[in-house]
mmCIF file as Biopython writes it, N, C-alpha, C and O atoms, coordinates in Angstrom:
data_model
#
loop_
_atom_site.group_PDB
_atom_site.id
_atom_site.type_symbol
_atom_site.label_atom_id
_atom_site.label_alt_id
_atom_site.label_comp_id
_atom_site.label_asym_id
_atom_site.label_entity_id
_atom_site.label_seq_id
_atom_site.pdbx_PDB_ins_code
_atom_site.Cartn_x
_atom_site.Cartn_y
_atom_site.Cartn_z
_atom_site.occupancy
_atom_site.B_iso_or_equiv
_atom_site.auth_seq_id
_atom_site.auth_asym_id
_atom_site.pdbx_PDB_model_num
ATOM 1   N N  . MET A ? 1  ? 90.107 31.936 99.324  1.0 0.0 1  A 1 
ATOM 2   C CA . MET A ? 1  ? 89.135 30.783 100.482 1.0 0.0 1  A 1 
ATOM 3   C C  . MET A ? 1  ? 90.177 29.219 100.093 1.0 0.0 1  A 1 
ATOM 4   O O  . MET A ? 1  ? 90.743 28.746 99.107  1.0 0.0 1  A 1 
ATOM 5   N N  . GLU A ? 2  ? 90.025 28.954 101.168 1.0 0.0 2  A 1 
ATOM 6   C CA . GLU A ? 2  ? 91.407 27.618 100.925 1.0 0.0 2  A 1 
ATOM 7   C C  . GLU A ? 2  ? 90.343 26.762 100.608 1.0 0.0 2  A 1 
ATOM 8   O O  . GLU A ? 2  ? 89.297 26.882 101.245 1.0 0.0 2  A 1 
ATOM 9   N N  . LYS A ? 3  ? 90.466 25.699 99.500  1.0 0.0 3  A 1 
ATOM 10  C CA . LYS A ? 3  ? 90.180 24.336 99.003  1.0 0.0 3  A 1 
ATOM 11  C C  . LYS A ? 3  ? 90.759 23.041 99.743  1.0 0.0 3  A 1 
ATOM 12  O O  . LYS A ? 3  ? 91.921 22.779 100.051 1.0 0.0 3  A 1 
ATOM 13  N N  . VAL A ? 4  ? 89.657 22.363 99.917  1.0 0.0 4  A 1 
ATOM 14  C CA . VAL A ? 4  ? 89.832 20.749 100.850 1.0 0.0 4  A 1 
ATOM 15  C C  . VAL A ? 4  ? 89.057 19.947 100.058 1.0 0.0 4  A 1 
ATOM 16  O O  . VAL A ? 4  ? 87.849 20.128 99.901  1.0 0.0 4  A 1 
ATOM 17  N N  . GLU A ? 5  ? 89.740 19.000 99.511  1.0 0.0 5  A 1 
ATOM 18  C CA . GLU A ? 5  ? 89.171 18.253 99.116  1.0 0.0 5  A 1 
ATOM 19  C C  . GLU A ? 5  ? 89.013 16.338 100.091 1.0 0.0 5  A 1 
ATOM 20  O O  . GLU A ? 5  ? 89.986 15.646 100.392 1.0 0.0 5  A 1 
ATOM 21  N N  . ILE A ? 6  ? 87.585 15.984 100.340 1.0 0.0 6  A 1 
ATOM 22  C CA . ILE A ? 6  ? 87.532 15.084 101.142 1.0 0.0 6  A 1 
ATOM 23  C C  . ILE A ? 6  ? 87.237 13.969 100.030 1.0 0.0 6  A 1 
ATOM 24  O O  . ILE A ? 6  ? 86.397 14.297 99.192  1.0 0.0 6  A 1 
ATOM 25  N N  . LYS A ? 7  ? 87.862 12.584 99.895  1.0 0.0 7  A 1 
ATOM 26  C CA . LYS A ? 7  ? 87.372 11.355 98.980  1.0 0.0 7  A 1 
ATOM 27  C C  . LYS A ? 7  ? 86.483 10.331 100.120 1.0 0.0 7  A 1 
ATOM 28  O O  . LYS A ? 7  ? 86.635 9.850  101.243 1.0 0.0 7  A 1 
ATOM 29  N N  . LEU A ? 8  ? 85.684 10.358 99.244  1.0 0.0 8  A 1 
ATOM 30  C CA . LEU A ? 8  ? 84.262 9.271  100.103 1.0 0.0 8  A 1 
ATOM 31  C C  . LEU A ? 8  ? 85.362 7.722  99.663  1.0 0.0 8  A 1 
ATOM 32  O O  . LEU A ? 8  ? 85.913 7.257  98.666  1.0 0.0 8  A 1 
ATOM 33  N N  . ARG A ? 9  ? 85.167 7.322  101.423 1.0 0.0 9  A 1 
ATOM 34  C CA . ARG A ? 9  ? 85.207 5.334  100.888 1.0 0.0 9  A 1 
ATOM 35  C C  . ARG A ? 9  ? 84.125 4.602  100.981 1.0 0.0 9  A 1 
ATOM 36  O O  . ARG A ? 9  ? 83.922 3.405  100.780 1.0 0.0 9  A 1 
ATOM 37  N N  . GLU A ? 10 ? 83.367 5.589  101.354 1.0 0.0 10 A 1 
ATOM 38  C CA . GLU A ? 10 ? 81.742 4.607  101.587 1.0 0.0 10 A 1 
ATOM 39  C C  . GLU A ? 10 ? 81.111 5.524  100.546 1.0 0.0 10 A 1 
ATOM 40  O O  . GLU A ? 10 ? 81.874 6.128  99.792  1.0 0.0 10 A 1 
ATOM 41  N N  . LYS A ? 11 ? 79.666 5.705  100.417 1.0 0.0 11 A 1 
ATOM 42  C CA . LYS A ? 11 ? 78.798 5.919  99.488  1.0 0.0 11 A 1 
ATOM 43  C C  . LYS A ? 11 ? 78.512 7.298  100.082 1.0 0.0 11 A 1 
ATOM 44  O O  . LYS A ? 11 ? 78.120 8.135  99.270  1.0 0.0 11 A 1 
ATOM 45  N N  . PHE A ? 12 ? 78.639 7.683  101.352 1.0 0.0 12 A 1 
ATOM 46  C CA . PHE A ? 12 ? 78.471 8.688  101.787 1.0 0.0 12 A 1 
ATOM 47  C C  . PHE A ? 12 ? 79.302 9.287  103.509 1.0 0.0 12 A 1 
ATOM 48  O O  . PHE A ? 12 ? 79.563 8.451  104.374 1.0 0.0 12 A 1 
ATOM 49  N N  . ILE A ? 13 ? 79.541 10.492 103.675 1.0 0.0 13 A 1 
ATOM 50  C CA . ILE A ? 13 ? 80.398 10.717 104.942 1.0 0.0 13 A 1 
ATOM 51  C C  . ILE A ? 13 ? 79.321 11.892 105.131 1.0 0.0 13 A 1 
ATOM 52  O O  . ILE A ? 13 ? 78.719 12.622 104.343 1.0 0.0 13 A 1 
ATOM 53  N N  . LYS A ? 14 ? 79.348 11.727 106.750 1.0 0.0 14 A 1 
ATOM 54  C CA . LYS A ? 14 ? 78.192 12.773 107.786 1.0 0.0 14 A 1 
ATOM 55  C C  . LYS A ? 14 ? 78.974 14.079 107.479 1.0 0.0 14 A 1 
ATOM 56  O O  . LYS A ? 14 ? 79.992 14.119 106.787 1.0 0.0 14 A 1 
ATOM 57  N N  . LEU A ? 15 ? 78.352 15.186 108.101 1.0 0.0 15 A 1 
ATOM 58  C CA . LEU A ? 15 ? 78.854 16.528 108.027 1.0 0.0 15 A 1 
ATOM 59  C C  . LEU A ? 15 ? 79.936 16.731 108.864 1.0 0.0 15 A 1 
ATOM 60  O O  . LEU A ? 15 ? 80.997 17.325 108.673 1.0 0.0 15 A 1 
ATOM 61  N N  . GLY A ? 16 ? 79.347 15.937 110.153 1.0 0.0 16 A 1 
ATOM 62  C CA . GLY A ? 16 ? 80.580 16.249 111.298 1.0 0.0 16 A 1 
ATOM 63  C C  . GLY A ? 16 ? 82.046 15.663 111.205 1.0 0.0 16 A 1 
ATOM 64  O O  . GLY A ? 16 ? 83.043 16.210 111.677 1.0 0.0 16 A 1 
ATOM 65  N N  . GLN A ? 17 ? 82.012 14.199 110.367 1.0 0.0 17 A 1 
ATOM 66  C CA . GLN A ? 17 ? 83.323 13.417 109.895 1.0 0.0 17 A 1 
ATOM 67  C C  . GLN A ? 17 ? 84.009 14.364 108.867 1.0 0.0 17 A 1 
ATOM 68  O O  . GLN A ? 17 ? 85.235 14.376 108.758 1.0 0.0 17 A 1 
ATOM 69  N N  . VAL A ? 18 ? 83.263 15.093 108.176 1.0 0.0 18 A 1 
ATOM 70  C CA . VAL A ? 18 ? 84.119 16.126 107.357 1.0 0.0 18 A 1 
ATOM 71  C C  . VAL A ? 18 ? 84.753 17.120 107.789 1.0 0.0 18 A 1 
ATOM 72  O O  . VAL A ? 18 ? 85.945 17.298 107.539 1.0 0.0 18 A 1 
ATOM 73  N N  . LEU A ? 19 ? 83.924 18.031 108.614 1.0 0.0 19 A 1 
ATOM 74  C CA . LEU A ? 19 ? 84.751 19.103 109.115 1.0 0.0 19 A 1 
ATOM 75  C C  . LEU A ? 19 ? 85.903 18.397 110.546 1.0 0.0 19 A 1 
ATOM 76  O O  . LEU A ? 19 ? 86.676 19.104 111.193 1.0 0.0 19 A 1 
ATOM 77  N N  . LYS A ? 20 ? 85.771 17.355 110.682 1.0 0.0 20 A 1 
ATOM 78  C CA . LYS A ? 20 ? 86.842 16.971 111.112 1.0 0.0 20 A 1 
ATOM 79  C C  . LYS A ? 20 ? 88.031 16.360 110.117 1.0 0.0 20 A 1 
ATOM 80  O O  . LYS A ? 20 ? 89.144 16.884 110.146 1.0 0.0 20 A 1 
ATOM 81  N N  . ALA A ? 21 ? 87.826 15.521 109.460 1.0 0.0 21 A 1 
ATOM 82  C CA . ALA A ? 21 ? 88.604 15.493 108.247 1.0 0.0 21 A 1 
ATOM 83  C C  . ALA A ? 21 ? 89.610 16.326 107.656 1.0 0.0 21 A 1 
ATOM 84  O O  . ALA A ? 21 ? 90.771 16.044 107.363 1.0 0.0 21 A 1 
ATOM 85  N N  . ALA A ? 22 ? 88.828 17.647 107.498 1.0 0.0 22 A 1 
ATOM 86  C CA . ALA A ? 22 ? 89.498 19.237 107.278 1.0 0.0 22 A 1 
ATOM 87  C C  . ALA A ? 22 ? 90.155 19.558 108.225 1.0 0.0 22 A 1 
ATOM 88  O O  . ALA A ? 22 ? 90.881 20.539 108.066 1.0 0.0 22 A 1 
ATOM 89  N N  . GLY A ? 23 ? 90.159 18.996 109.314 1.0 0.0 23 A 1 
ATOM 90  C CA . GLY A ? 23 ? 90.673 19.812 110.140 1.0 0.0 23 A 1 
ATOM 91  C C  . GLY A ? 23 ? 90.314 21.491 111.301 1.0 0.0 23 A 1 
ATOM 92  O O  . GLY A ? 23 ? 90.941 22.228 112.062 1.0 0.0 23 A 1 
ATOM 93  N N  . ILE A ? 24 ? 88.989 21.351 110.772 1.0 0.0 24 A 1 
ATOM 94  C CA . ILE A ? 24 ? 88.134 22.661 111.230 1.0 0.0 24 A 1 
ATOM 95  C C  . ILE A ? 24 ? 87.578 22.483 112.582 1.0 0.0 24 A 1 
ATOM 96  O O  . ILE A ? 24 ? 87.143 23.443 113.218 1.0 0.0 24 A 1 
ATOM 97  N N  . ALA A ? 25 ? 87.583 20.812 113.215 1.0 0.0 25 A 1 
ATOM 98  C CA . ALA A ? 25 ? 86.760 20.517 114.389 1.0 0.0 25 A 1 
ATOM 99  C C  . ALA A ? 25 ? 88.131 19.390 114.642 1.0 0.0 25 A 1 
ATOM 100 O O  . ALA A ? 25 ? 88.875 18.720 113.925 1.0 0.0 25 A 1 
ATOM 101 N N  . GLN A ? 26 ? 87.933 19.658 116.173 1.0 0.0 26 A 1 
ATOM 102 C CA . GLN A ? 26 ? 89.112 18.742 116.648 1.0 0.0 26 A 1 
ATOM 103 C C  . GLN A ? 26 ? 88.311 17.705 116.857 1.0 0.0 26 A 1 
ATOM 104 O O  . GLN A ? 26 ? 88.811 16.595 116.678 1.0 0.0 26 A 1 
ATOM 105 N N  . SER A ? 27 ? 87.138 17.771 117.206 1.0 0.0 27 A 1 
ATOM 106 C CA . SER A ? 27 ? 86.188 16.652 117.991 1.0 0.0 27 A 1 
ATOM 107 C C  . SER A ? 27 ? 85.084 16.429 117.139 1.0 0.0 27 A 1 
ATOM 108 O O  . SER A ? 27 ? 84.961 17.186 116.175 1.0 0.0 27 A 1 
ATOM 109 N N  . GLY A ? 28 ? 84.118 15.376 117.349 1.0 0.0 28 A 1 
ATOM 110 C CA . GLY A ? 28 ? 82.433 15.482 117.222 1.0 0.0 28 A 1 
ATOM 111 C C  . GLY A ? 28 ? 81.693 16.642 117.913 1.0 0.0 28 A 1 
ATOM 112 O O  . GLY A ? 28 ? 80.773 17.233 117.348 1.0 0.0 28 A 1 
ATOM 113 N N  . VAL A ? 29 ? 82.216 17.021 119.430 1.0 0.0 29 A 1 
ATOM 114 C CA . VAL A ? 29 ? 81.666 17.944 119.831 1.0 0.0 29 A 1 
ATOM 115 C C  . VAL A ? 29 ? 82.025 19.798 119.774 1.0 0.0 29 A 1 
ATOM 116 O O  . VAL A ? 29 ? 81.541 20.860 120.166 1.0 0.0 29 A 1 
ATOM 117 N N  . ASP A ? 30 ? 83.199 19.266 119.001 1.0 0.0 30 A 1 
ATOM 118 C CA . ASP A ? 30 ? 83.545 20.711 118.020 1.0 0.0 30 A 1 
ATOM 119 C C  . ASP A ? 30 ? 82.543 20.646 116.928 1.0 0.0 30 A 1 
ATOM 120 O O  . ASP A ? 30 ? 81.824 21.602 116.638 1.0 0.0 30 A 1 
ATOM 121 N N  . ALA A ? 31 ? 82.523 19.847 116.513 1.0 0.0 31 A 1 
ATOM 122 C CA . ALA A ? 31 ? 82.053 19.916 114.957 1.0 0.0 31 A 1 
ATOM 123 C C  . ALA A ? 31 ? 80.279 20.433 115.477 1.0 0.0 31 A 1 
ATOM 124 O O  . ALA A ? 31 ? 79.567 21.107 114.733 1.0 0.0 31 A 1 
ATOM 125 N N  . LYS A ? 32 ? 79.953 20.078 116.491 1.0 0.0 32 A 1 
ATOM 126 C CA . LYS A ? 32 ? 78.502 19.703 116.927 1.0 0.0 32 A 1 
ATOM 127 C C  . LYS A ? 32 ? 78.396 21.441 116.954 1.0 0.0 32 A 1 
ATOM 128 O O  . LYS A ? 32 ? 77.710 22.099 116.171 1.0 0.0 32 A 1 
ATOM 129 N N  . PHE A ? 33 ? 79.119 21.908 117.885 1.0 0.0 33 A 1 
ATOM 130 C CA . PHE A ? 33 ? 78.933 23.338 118.364 1.0 0.0 33 A 1 
ATOM 131 C C  . PHE A ? 33 ? 79.222 24.071 116.775 1.0 0.0 33 A 1 
ATOM 132 O O  . PHE A ? 33 ? 78.316 24.842 116.459 1.0 0.0 33 A 1 
ATOM 133 N N  . ILE A ? 34 ? 80.118 23.965 115.956 1.0 0.0 34 A 1 
ATOM 134 C CA . ILE A ? 34 ? 80.207 24.577 114.960 1.0 0.0 34 A 1 
ATOM 135 C C  . ILE A ? 34 ? 79.033 24.751 113.985 1.0 0.0 34 A 1 
ATOM 136 O O  . ILE A ? 34 ? 78.873 25.734 113.263 1.0 0.0 34 A 1 
ATOM 137 N N  . ILE A ? 35 ? 78.201 23.633 114.054 1.0 0.0 35 A 1 
ATOM 138 C CA . ILE A ? 35 ? 77.064 23.432 112.869 1.0 0.0 35 A 1 
ATOM 139 C C  . ILE A ? 35 ? 76.277 24.122 113.770 1.0 0.0 35 A 1 
ATOM 140 O O  . ILE A ? 35 ? 75.881 25.201 113.330 1.0 0.0 35 A 1 
ATOM 141 N N  . GLN A ? 36 ? 75.810 23.755 115.253 1.0 0.0 36 A 1 
ATOM 142 C CA . GLN A ? 36 ? 74.996 24.156 115.735 1.0 0.0 36 A 1 
ATOM 143 C C  . GLN A ? 36 ? 75.163 25.757 115.859 1.0 0.0 36 A 1 
ATOM 144 O O  . GLN A ? 36 ? 74.212 26.278 116.441 1.0 0.0 36 A 1 
ATOM 145 N N  . ASP A ? 37 ? 75.867 26.376 115.564 1.0 0.0 37 A 1 
ATOM 146 C CA . ASP A ? 37 ? 76.188 28.442 115.560 1.0 0.0 37 A 1 
ATOM 147 C C  . ASP A ? 37 ? 75.839 28.574 114.139 1.0 0.0 37 A 1 
ATOM 148 O O  . ASP A ? 37 ? 75.872 29.744 113.757 1.0 0.0 37 A 1 
ATOM 149 N N  . GLY A ? 38 ? 75.545 27.795 113.333 1.0 0.0 38 A 1 
ATOM 150 C CA . GLY A ? 38 ? 74.779 27.849 112.113 1.0 0.0 38 A 1 
ATOM 151 C C  . GLY A ? 38 ? 76.025 28.922 111.162 1.0 0.0 38 A 1 
ATOM 152 O O  . GLY A ? 38 ? 75.721 29.876 110.446 1.0 0.0 38 A 1 
ATOM 153 N N  . LYS A ? 39 ? 77.320 28.445 111.414 1.0 0.0 39 A 1 
ATOM 154 C CA . LYS A ? 39 ? 78.272 28.259 110.622 1.0 0.0 39 A 1 
ATOM 155 C C  . LYS A ? 39 ? 78.652 27.701 109.464 1.0 0.0 39 A 1 
ATOM 156 O O  . LYS A ? 39 ? 79.602 28.126 108.807 1.0 0.0 39 A 1 
ATOM 157 N N  . VAL A ? 40 ? 78.075 26.902 109.198 1.0 0.0 40 A 1 
ATOM 158 C CA . VAL A ? 40 ? 78.286 25.390 107.914 1.0 0.0 40 A 1 
ATOM 159 C C  . VAL A ? 40 ? 77.001 25.930 107.397 1.0 0.0 40 A 1 
ATOM 160 O O  . VAL A ? 40 ? 75.954 26.300 107.928 1.0 0.0 40 A 1 
ATOM 161 N N  . LYS A ? 41 ? 77.598 25.820 105.740 1.0 0.0 41 A 1 
ATOM 162 C CA . LYS A ? 41 ? 76.512 25.907 104.855 1.0 0.0 41 A 1 
ATOM 163 C C  . LYS A ? 41 ? 76.648 24.316 103.683 1.0 0.0 41 A 1 
ATOM 164 O O  . LYS A ? 41 ? 77.721 24.029 103.151 1.0 0.0 41 A 1 
ATOM 165 N N  . VAL A ? 42 ? 75.845 23.789 103.555 1.0 0.0 42 A 1 
ATOM 166 C CA . VAL A ? 42 ? 76.043 22.867 102.722 1.0 0.0 42 A 1 
ATOM 167 C C  . VAL A ? 42 ? 75.446 23.109 101.320 1.0 0.0 42 A 1 
ATOM 168 O O  . VAL A ? 42 ? 74.251 23.386 101.218 1.0 0.0 42 A 1 
ATOM 169 N N  . ASN A ? 43 ? 76.120 23.029 100.408 1.0 0.0 43 A 1 
ATOM 170 C CA . ASN A ? 43 ? 75.248 23.371 98.789  1.0 0.0 43 A 1 
ATOM 171 C C  . ASN A ? 43 ? 74.951 24.618 98.888  1.0 0.0 43 A 1 
ATOM 172 O O  . ASN A ? 43 ? 74.127 24.923 98.026  1.0 0.0 43 A 1 
ATOM 173 N N  . GLY A ? 44 ? 75.389 25.876 99.858  1.0 0.0 44 A 1 
ATOM 174 C CA . GLY A ? 44 ? 74.790 27.122 99.741  1.0 0.0 44 A 1 
ATOM 175 C C  . GLY A ? 44 ? 73.633 27.571 100.862 1.0 0.0 44 A 1 
ATOM 176 O O  . GLY A ? 44 ? 73.329 28.734 101.127 1.0 0.0 44 A 1 
ATOM 177 N N  . GLU A ? 45 ? 73.112 26.464 101.405 1.0 0.0 45 A 1 
ATOM 178 C CA . GLU A ? 45 ? 72.036 26.651 102.302 1.0 0.0 45 A 1 
ATOM 179 C C  . GLU A ? 45 ? 72.880 25.975 103.716 1.0 0.0 45 A 1 
ATOM 180 O O  . GLU A ? 45 ? 73.544 24.954 103.889 1.0 0.0 45 A 1 
ATOM 181 N N  . THR A ? 46 ? 72.373 27.381 104.785 1.0 0.0 46 A 1 
ATOM 182 C CA . THR A ? 46 ? 72.625 26.840 106.336 1.0 0.0 46 A 1 
ATOM 183 C C  . THR A ? 46 ? 72.069 25.017 106.505 1.0 0.0 46 A 1 
ATOM 184 O O  . THR A ? 46 ? 71.093 24.383 106.104 1.0 0.0 46 A 1 
ATOM 185 N N  . GLU A ? 47 ? 73.337 24.681 107.338 1.0 0.0 47 A 1 
ATOM 186 C CA . GLU A ? 47 ? 73.052 23.350 107.857 1.0 0.0 47 A 1 
ATOM 187 C C  . GLU A ? 47 ? 72.906 23.342 109.153 1.0 0.0 47 A 1 
ATOM 188 O O  . GLU A ? 47 ? 73.401 24.284 109.772 1.0 0.0 47 A 1 
ATOM 189 N N  . LEU A ? 48 ? 72.321 22.475 109.758 1.0 0.0 48 A 1 
ATOM 190 C CA . LEU A ? 48 ? 72.344 22.823 110.889 1.0 0.0 48 A 1 
ATOM 191 C C  . LEU A ? 48 ? 72.169 21.268 112.096 1.0 0.0 48 A 1 
ATOM 192 O O  . LEU A ? 48 ? 71.845 21.280 113.284 1.0 0.0 48 A 1 
ATOM 193 N N  . ARG A ? 49 ? 72.506 20.149 111.260 1.0 0.0 49 A 1 
ATOM 194 C CA . ARG A ? 49 ? 72.332 18.892 111.237 1.0 0.0 49 A 1 
ATOM 195 C C  . ARG A ? 49 ? 73.696 18.222 111.289 1.0 0.0 49 A 1 
ATOM 196 O O  . ARG A ? 49 ? 74.259 18.373 110.204 1.0 0.0 49 A 1 
ATOM 197 N N  . ARG A ? 50 ? 74.350 17.608 112.066 1.0 0.0 50 A 1 
ATOM 198 C CA . ARG A ? 50 ? 75.605 17.042 112.412 1.0 0.0 50 A 1 
ATOM 199 C C  . ARG A ? 50 ? 75.405 15.938 111.656 1.0 0.0 50 A 1 
ATOM 200 O O  . ARG A ? 50 ? 76.367 15.622 110.956 1.0 0.0 50 A 1 
ATOM 201 N N  . GLY A ? 51 ? 74.484 15.289 111.592 1.0 0.0 51 A 1 
ATOM 202 C CA . GLY A ? 51 ? 74.628 13.837 110.558 1.0 0.0 51 A 1 
ATOM 203 C C  . GLY A ? 51 ? 73.879 14.098 109.467 1.0 0.0 51 A 1 
ATOM 204 O O  . GLY A ? 51 ? 73.197 13.189 108.993 1.0 0.0 51 A 1 
ATOM 205 N N  . ARG A ? 52 ? 73.880 15.353 108.901 1.0 0.0 52 A 1 
ATOM 206 C CA . ARG A ? 52 ? 73.588 15.190 107.509 1.0 0.0 52 A 1 
ATOM 207 C C  . ARG A ? 52 ? 74.473 14.468 106.371 1.0 0.0 52 A 1 
ATOM 208 O O  . ARG A ? 52 ? 75.703 14.506 106.411 1.0 0.0 52 A 1 
ATOM 209 N N  . LYS A ? 53 ? 73.820 13.866 105.445 1.0 0.0 53 A 1 
ATOM 210 C CA . LYS A ? 53 ? 74.958 12.589 104.619 1.0 0.0 53 A 1 
ATOM 211 C C  . LYS A ? 53 ? 75.174 13.838 103.547 1.0 0.0 53 A 1 
ATOM 212 O O  . LYS A ? 53 ? 74.342 14.718 103.324 1.0 0.0 53 A 1 
ATOM 213 N N  . LEU A ? 54 ? 76.345 13.724 102.998 1.0 0.0 54 A 1 
ATOM 214 C CA . LEU A ? 54 ? 76.551 14.105 102.214 1.0 0.0 54 A 1 
ATOM 215 C C  . LEU A ? 54 ? 77.565 13.136 101.254 1.0 0.0 54 A 1 
ATOM 216 O O  . LEU A ? 54 ? 78.459 12.489 101.799 1.0 0.0 54 A 1 
ATOM 217 N N  . PHE A ? 55 ? 77.321 13.074 99.515  1.0 0.0 55 A 1 
ATOM 218 C CA . PHE A ? 55 ? 77.317 12.512 98.895  1.0 0.0 55 A 1 
ATOM 219 C C  . PHE A ? 55 ? 78.597 13.229 97.974  1.0 0.0 55 A 1 
ATOM 220 O O  . PHE A ? 55 ? 79.337 14.129 98.369  1.0 0.0 55 A 1 
ATOM 221 N N  . ASP A ? 56 ? 78.630 12.492 96.509  1.0 0.0 56 A 1 
ATOM 222 C CA . ASP A ? 56 ? 79.882 13.171 95.903  1.0 0.0 56 A 1 
ATOM 223 C C  . ASP A ? 56 ? 79.481 14.169 95.062  1.0 0.0 56 A 1 
ATOM 224 O O  . ASP A ? 56 ? 78.575 13.865 94.285  1.0 0.0 56 A 1 
ATOM 225 N N  . GLN A ? 57 ? 79.972 15.430 95.001  1.0 0.0 57 A 1 
ATOM 226 C CA . GLN A ? 57 ? 80.152 16.641 94.564  1.0 0.0 57 A 1 
ATOM 227 C C  . GLN A ? 57 ? 79.264 17.296 95.579  1.0 0.0 57 A 1 
ATOM 228 O O  . GLN A ? 57 ? 78.641 18.190 95.006  1.0 0.0 57 A 1 
ATOM 229 N N  . ASP A ? 58 ? 78.967 17.227 96.766  1.0 0.0 58 A 1 
ATOM 230 C CA . ASP A ? 58 ? 78.608 18.367 97.955  1.0 0.0 58 A 1 
ATOM 231 C C  . ASP A ? 58 ? 79.485 19.371 98.190  1.0 0.0 58 A 1 
ATOM 232 O O  . ASP A ? 58 ? 80.648 19.035 97.964  1.0 0.0 58 A 1 
ATOM 233 N N  . GLU A ? 59 ? 79.336 20.526 98.578  1.0 0.0 59 A 1 
ATOM 234 C CA . GLU A ? 59 ? 80.173 21.654 99.213  1.0 0.0 59 A 1 
ATOM 235 C C  . GLU A ? 59 ? 79.723 21.908 100.372 1.0 0.0 59 A 1 
ATOM 236 O O  . GLU A ? 59 ? 78.551 21.872 100.746 1.0 0.0 59 A 1 
ATOM 237 N N  . VAL A ? 60 ? 81.046 22.280 101.202 1.0 0.0 60 A 1 
ATOM 238 C CA . VAL A ? 60 ? 80.507 22.608 102.567 1.0 0.0 60 A 1 
ATOM 239 C C  . VAL A ? 60 ? 81.695 24.092 102.574 1.0 0.0 60 A 1 
ATOM 240 O O  . VAL A ? 60 ? 82.876 24.114 102.227 1.0 0.0 60 A 1 
ATOM 241 N N  . VAL A ? 61 ? 80.952 25.046 103.027 1.0 0.0 61 A 1 
ATOM 242 C CA . VAL A ? 61 ? 81.629 26.208 103.190 1.0 0.0 61 A 1 
ATOM 243 C C  . VAL A ? 61 ? 81.667 26.369 105.129 1.0 0.0 61 A 1 
ATOM 244 O O  . VAL A ? 61 ? 80.716 26.233 105.899 1.0 0.0 61 A 1 
ATOM 245 N N  . CYS A ? 62 ? 82.877 26.640 105.403 1.0 0.0 62 A 1 
ATOM 246 C CA . CYS A ? 62 ? 82.708 26.931 107.122 1.0 0.0 62 A 1 
ATOM 247 C C  . CYS A ? 62 ? 83.733 28.286 106.758 1.0 0.0 62 A 1 
ATOM 248 O O  . CYS A ? 62 ? 84.750 28.268 106.065 1.0 0.0 62 A 1 
ATOM 249 N N  . GLY A ? 63 ? 83.295 29.105 107.254 1.0 0.0 63 A 1 
ATOM 250 C CA . GLY A ? 63 ? 84.375 30.427 107.329 1.0 0.0 63 A 1 
ATOM 251 C C  . GLY A ? 63 ? 85.348 30.767 105.938 1.0 0.0 63 A 1 
ATOM 252 O O  . GLY A ? 63 ? 84.825 31.106 104.876 1.0 0.0 63 A 1 
ATOM 253 N N  . ASN A ? 64 ? 86.547 30.653 106.073 1.0 0.0 64 A 1 
ATOM 254 C CA . ASN A ? 64 ? 86.803 30.708 104.681 1.0 0.0 64 A 1 
ATOM 255 C C  . ASN A ? 64 ? 87.525 29.321 103.929 1.0 0.0 64 A 1 
ATOM 256 O O  . ASN A ? 64 ? 88.365 29.165 103.043 1.0 0.0 64 A 1 
ATOM 257 N N  . VAL A ? 65 ? 86.790 28.508 104.714 1.0 0.0 65 A 1 
ATOM 258 C CA . VAL A ? 65 ? 86.891 27.093 103.693 1.0 0.0 65 A 1 
ATOM 259 C C  . VAL A ? 65 ? 86.419 26.670 102.821 1.0 0.0 65 A 1 
ATOM 260 O O  . VAL A ? 65 ? 85.342 26.620 103.414 1.0 0.0 65 A 1 
ATOM 261 N N  . LEU A ? 66 ? 86.128 26.184 101.651 1.0 0.0 66 A 1 
ATOM 262 C CA . LEU A ? 66 ? 85.532 25.183 100.865 1.0 0.0 66 A 1 
ATOM 263 C C  . LEU A ? 66 ? 85.823 24.161 100.660 1.0 0.0 66 A 1 
ATOM 264 O O  . LEU A ? 66 ? 86.871 23.945 100.052 1.0 0.0 66 A 1 
ATOM 265 N N  . ILE A ? 67 ? 85.027 23.154 101.078 1.0 0.0 67 A 1 
ATOM 266 C CA . ILE A ? 67 ? 85.257 21.635 101.568 1.0 0.0 67 A 1 
ATOM 267 C C  . ILE A ? 67 ? 84.112 20.661 100.374 1.0 0.0 67 A 1 
ATOM 268 O O  . ILE A ? 67 ? 82.893 20.612 100.540 1.0 0.0 67 A 1 
ATOM 269 N N  . ARG A ? 68 ? 84.859 19.956 99.204  1.0 0.0 68 A 1 
ATOM 270 C CA . ARG A ? 68 ? 84.035 19.584 98.247  1.0 0.0 68 A 1 
ATOM 271 C C  . ARG A ? 68 ? 84.538 18.066 98.821  1.0 0.0 68 A 1 
ATOM 272 O O  . ARG A ? 68 ? 85.596 17.734 99.356  1.0 0.0 68 A 1 
ATOM 273 N N  . VAL A ? 69 ? 83.138 17.172 98.426  1.0 0.0 69 A 1 
ATOM 274 C CA . VAL A ? 69 ? 83.230 15.679 99.052  1.0 0.0 69 A 1 
ATOM 275 C C  . VAL A ? 69 ? 83.275 14.736 97.556  1.0 0.0 69 A 1 
ATOM 276 O O  . VAL A ? 69 ? 82.204 14.522 96.988  1.0 0.0 69 A 1 
ATOM 277 N N  . ILE A ? 70 ? 84.426 14.258 97.034  1.0 0.0 70 A 1 
ATOM 278 C CA . ILE A ? 70 ? 84.871 13.718 96.002  1.0 0.0 70 A 1 
ATOM 279 C C  . ILE A ? 70 ? 84.916 11.889 95.925  1.0 0.0 70 A 1 
ATOM 280 O O  . ILE A ? 70 ? 85.473 11.256 96.822  1.0 0.0 70 A 1 
ATOM 281 N N  . LYS A ? 71 ? 84.336 11.283 94.881  1.0 0.0 71 A 1 
ATOM 282 C CA . LYS A ? 71 ? 84.495 9.948  94.897  1.0 0.0 71 A 1 
ATOM 283 C C  . LYS A ? 71 ? 85.466 9.540  94.670  1.0 0.0 71 A 1 
ATOM 284 O O  . LYS A ? 71 ? 85.641 8.322  94.677  1.0 0.0 71 A 1 
#
């Protein structure tokens, strides 16, 4: 499994932005469809909201990519 770390610049980052920053989605529209198709898990649970706020130590899994949000 590929591991990616996304560093927070603010208090939180939205799920769609994380997918773009990790290179999984090329645009917000791509991120929206990936999320709506149920292909994304946040902290082990399927997430269907592109605007889900992610904070320090949250983990996102999409396919074979594990993304960790860090401060």
